[in-house]
matplotlib code that plots the C-alpha trace (Angstrom):
import matplotlib.pyplot as plt

x = [39.8, 39.9, 37.3, 38.0, 35.2, 35.4, 32.9, 32.5, 31.3, 27.8, 27.9, 26.4, 25.7, 25.2, 25.0, 26.7, 25.8, 28.6, 26.2, 22.6, 20.3, 18.1, 19.6, 18.6, 18.4, 21.9, 23.4, 24.4, 25.4, 27.9, 26.7, 29.3, 29.2, 31.6, 35.1, 36.6, 37.1, 33.7, 31.9, 29.1, 25.8, 23.8, 20.0, 17.5, 13.9, 14.7, 16.2, 19.9, 21.7, 23.7, 27.5, 27.0, 29.5, 31.9, 32.2, 30.6, 27.7, 26.9, 23.2, 21.9, 18.2, 15.3, 15.0, 15.4, 19.0, 20.4, 23.6, 24.2, 27.5, 29.0, 32.2, 34.8, 36.0, 32.8, 30.1, 28.0, 25.7, 23.9, 21.5, 21.5, 18.5, 17.2, 18.5, 16.0, 17.5, 15.5, 16.6, 14.4, 13.2, 12.2, 9.0, 5.7, 3.5, -0.1, -2.6, -5.5, -7.8, -7.8, -4.5, -6.4, -8.7, -10.1, -8.5, -8.8, -8.7, -5.9, -4.7, -3.0, 0.1, 1.2, 4.7, 4.5, 7.6, 8.3, 7.8, 10.8, 12.7, 13.4, 14.1, 12.9, 12.8, 11.1, 11.6, 9.1, 10.1, 8.2, 9.7, 13.0, 13.2, 12.9, 9.7, 10.5, 9.0, 7.5, 9.1, 6.2, 5.0, 2.2, 2.0, -1.0, -0.3, -2.4, -0.7, 0.4, 3.7, 5.8, 6.0, 8.5, 9.7, 13.1, 13.4, 16.5, 16.9, 18.9, 20.8, 24.4, 25.1, 22.0, 21.2, 18.7, 16.5, 13.9, 10.5, 9.2, 7.4, 3.6, 2.0, -0.5, -2.7, -4.7, -7.2, -7.9, -11.6, -13.6, -14.0, -17.4, -18.0, -21.5, -22.3, -25.7, -27.0, -30.2, -32.1, -29.9, -27.3, -24.5, -21.3, -18.4, -18.5, -18.5, -20.0, -23.1, -24.9, -27.5, -28.7, -30.0, -31.8, -31.5, -30.0, -33.1, -32.8, -34.3, -36.1, -34.9, -32.1, -29.3, -27.7, -24.8, -27.2, -30.3, -33.3, -33.7, -36.8, -36.7, -34.6, -32.4, -29.1, -28.1, -25.4, -24.6, -22.9, -20.9, -19.1, -16.0, -14.6, -12.8, -15.9, -14.8, -17.6, -17.6, -20.1, -19.9, -19.8, -23.3, -24.5, -27.2, -29.7, -30.9, -32.5, -34.2, -34.3, -37.7, -37.6, -39.5, -39.2, -37.5, -39.6, -41.4, -41.2, -44.0, -43.9, -41.2, -43.0, -41.9, -44.4, -43.3, -45.1, -44.6, -45.9, -47.0, -48.4, -47.1, -47.8, -48.1]
y = [-68.2, -65.4, -62.6, -59.3, -57.3, -53.7, -52.9, -49.1, -47.7, -46.2, -42.5, -40.1, -36.6, -33.9, -30.1, -27.9, -24.1, -21.7, -19.5, -18.5, -19.7, -16.7, -13.3, -9.9, -9.4, -8.8, -11.3, -14.9, -18.2, -20.7, -24.3, -27.1, -30.7, -33.4, -33.0, -36.0, -37.7, -36.7, -34.6, -32.3, -30.8, -28.3, -28.1, -25.4, -26.4, -29.8, -28.1, -28.3, -25.0, -24.3, -24.2, -25.1, -28.0, -27.2, -28.6, -25.3, -23.1, -19.6, -19.2, -15.6, -16.2, -17.9, -21.6, -25.2, -26.4, -29.9, -31.4, -34.6, -36.2, -38.7, -40.8, -40.5, -44.1, -46.0, -43.6, -44.1, -41.1, -39.7, -36.8, -34.7, -33.7, -30.2, -27.1, -24.2, -20.7, -17.5, -14.1, -11.7, -8.8, -5.4, -5.7, -4.3, -2.1, -3.1, -0.5, -2.3, 0.7, 4.1, 6.1, 9.4, 10.0, 12.7, 13.9, 11.3, 8.4, 6.0, 3.3, 0.0, -0.6, -4.2, -5.3, -8.1, -10.2, -13.1, -16.5, -18.5, -15.4, -17.1, -14.8, -11.3, -8.2, -4.9, -1.2, 1.4, 4.9, 8.2, 10.7, 8.8, 8.8, 5.6, 5.4, 4.4, 1.1, 0.4, -3.0, -5.3, -6.5, -3.9, -0.2, 2.0, 5.4, 8.3, 11.4, 12.7, 11.5, 9.1, 5.7, 2.9, -0.2, -1.8, -5.5, -7.3, -10.9, -13.6, -13.5, -14.7, -12.5, -10.3, -8.0, -5.2, -3.8, -1.0, -0.9, 1.9, 4.7, 4.9, 8.3, 8.8, 12.0, 13.1, 15.8, 18.5, 18.9, 21.8, 24.8, 26.3, 29.7, 31.1, 34.8, 36.5, 39.7, 39.9, 37.9, 35.2, 32.9, 32.2, 30.1, 29.8, 27.7, 23.9, 21.0, 20.3, 21.8, 20.9, 23.5, 22.8, 24.9, 23.8, 20.5, 19.8, 19.6, 22.5, 20.9, 22.2, 24.2, 22.8, 25.9, 28.0, 30.3, 29.8, 32.1, 32.4, 30.7, 32.6, 33.0, 30.0, 28.2, 27.5, 25.1, 23.8, 20.5, 20.9, 18.4, 19.4, 18.2, 15.3, 14.1, 15.3, 16.6, 19.1, 21.0, 24.7, 26.3, 27.2, 30.7, 31.9, 34.3, 36.8, 39.3, 39.3, 42.1, 42.2, 41.2, 39.3, 35.5, 33.8, 33.4, 30.1, 28.0, 25.8, 23.8, 25.9, 29.2, 31.9, 33.9, 37.5, 40.1, 43.8, 46.7, 49.8, 50.4, 48.5, 49.0, 46.0]
z = [-20.4, -17.8, -17.8, -16.1, -14.6, -13.4, -10.7, -10.0, -6.7, -6.7, -7.2, -4.6, -5.9, -3.3, -3.6, -0.9, -0.7, 0.2, 2.1, 2.5, -0.3, 0.2, -0.6, -2.0, -5.8, -7.1, -4.7, -5.3, -3.8, -5.0, -5.3, -5.3, -6.4, -5.1, -6.6, -8.4, -11.7, -12.9, -15.5, -14.4, -15.7, -13.6, -13.9, -12.9, -12.6, -14.3, -17.4, -18.2, -17.8, -21.0, -20.3, -16.6, -16.6, -13.8, -10.3, -9.0, -10.2, -9.1, -8.7, -9.0, -9.6, -7.9, -8.8, -7.9, -8.7, -9.2, -10.5, -12.5, -11.9, -14.3, -13.6, -16.3, -15.8, -15.7, -17.1, -14.0, -13.2, -10.2, -9.9, -6.7, -4.7, -5.4, -3.6, -3.6, -4.1, -3.6, -4.9, -2.9, -4.9, -3.5, -1.4, -2.7, -0.5, -0.7, 0.8, 2.4, 1.8, 0.1, 0.5, 0.7, 3.6, 5.8, 9.0, 11.7, 9.2, 8.3, 5.9, 6.6, 4.5, 4.1, 2.9, 0.3, 0.2, -2.2, -0.7, 0.3, 1.5, 4.9, 7.9, 7.1, 9.3, 8.5, 9.1, 7.8, 6.7, 6.3, 3.9, 4.1, 7.9, 9.9, 12.0, 15.6, 16.5, 13.0, 12.5, 11.6, 8.2, 8.3, 9.3, 9.9, 8.2, 9.6, 8.1, 4.7, 3.5, 1.4, 3.0, 2.2, 3.9, 4.1, 4.5, 5.8, 4.6, 6.5, 9.8, 9.2, 6.1, 6.0, 3.0, 2.8, 0.1, -0.1, -1.6, -3.8, -2.0, -1.5, -1.2, 1.6, 1.8, 4.8, 3.9, 6.4, 7.4, 6.1, 8.4, 7.9, 9.6, 9.8, 9.4, 9.8, 8.0, 10.0, 7.4, 6.1, 7.7, 5.3, 5.2, 2.7, -0.5, -0.3, -2.2, -0.1, 2.9, 5.5, 8.0, 11.5, 14.1, 17.7, 16.4, 14.2, 10.4, 8.5, 5.6, 2.2, 3.7, 1.6, 0.1, 1.2, 2.9, 5.0, 5.7, 9.4, 10.8, 14.1, 17.1, 18.0, 17.6, 13.9, 12.6, 9.2, 8.1, 5.0, 2.6, 0.6, -2.7, -1.0, 0.7, 4.1, 6.4, 9.3, 11.4, 12.0, 15.4, 16.6, 15.6, 18.0, 16.4, 19.0, 16.7, 13.3, 10.7, 9.0, 5.4, 2.7, 2.7, -0.2, -3.3, -3.4, -6.6, -7.8, -11.0, -12.4, -11.7, -9.3, -7.2, -7.1, -4.9, -5.8, -3.8, -5.7, -9.2, -12.2, -15.9, -18.2]

ax = plt.figure().add_subplot(projection="3d")
ax.plot(x, y, z, "-o")
ax.set_aspect("equal")
plt.show()
């Protein structure tokens, strides 16, 4: 008797990408399996993709893609190696410190890009206008404004995507001005005060006004509602108008001195 054997060639399944496998969200890449007398099943992350049974598959989301090829004649199968696809979402801006600061301060802004994005270039913007030379992954913002970053992904067929804006606020420093009425030195209203005479702290002088303690150069350091501090220009007292000292308070009692007769 004669026996007939059919020996089928070993299958080799490979995946070919039509373009860059890293692209901006909203883009895609076509993945192709070998053409022939085969059936196909595409997989993402090791899980079969429902309905993905063609010789090509259009990948639009991040994942690891494979294809299983089965010969129609002999039923032999082969699984391809994985192809990693990255759909790059809009970058996030991560401030490395507080985004509000006093004049002279700054905040470092860092662009966070999803891993696997491949070749990425950066351009920072302030109030919608590109900042000249700001093309690294971080930017040091020193002034009030809305900051954003645009990333460009890939080189052959690059795509670009913007981050959301991050608000940065630079508070102006307080501007304390000192006046003198002959008895008291005063400044405008702030949160806290410390008076100095000839650069030496005046103990207890922590109000908006200070009783003069004699001729000399007076300054006051003030703090505003944002925590910003500033020192006033020096006010040089060259004369003193005689007057009573401020009442002293002891144990909640106030000592009052009255000239003339009183009736109780």
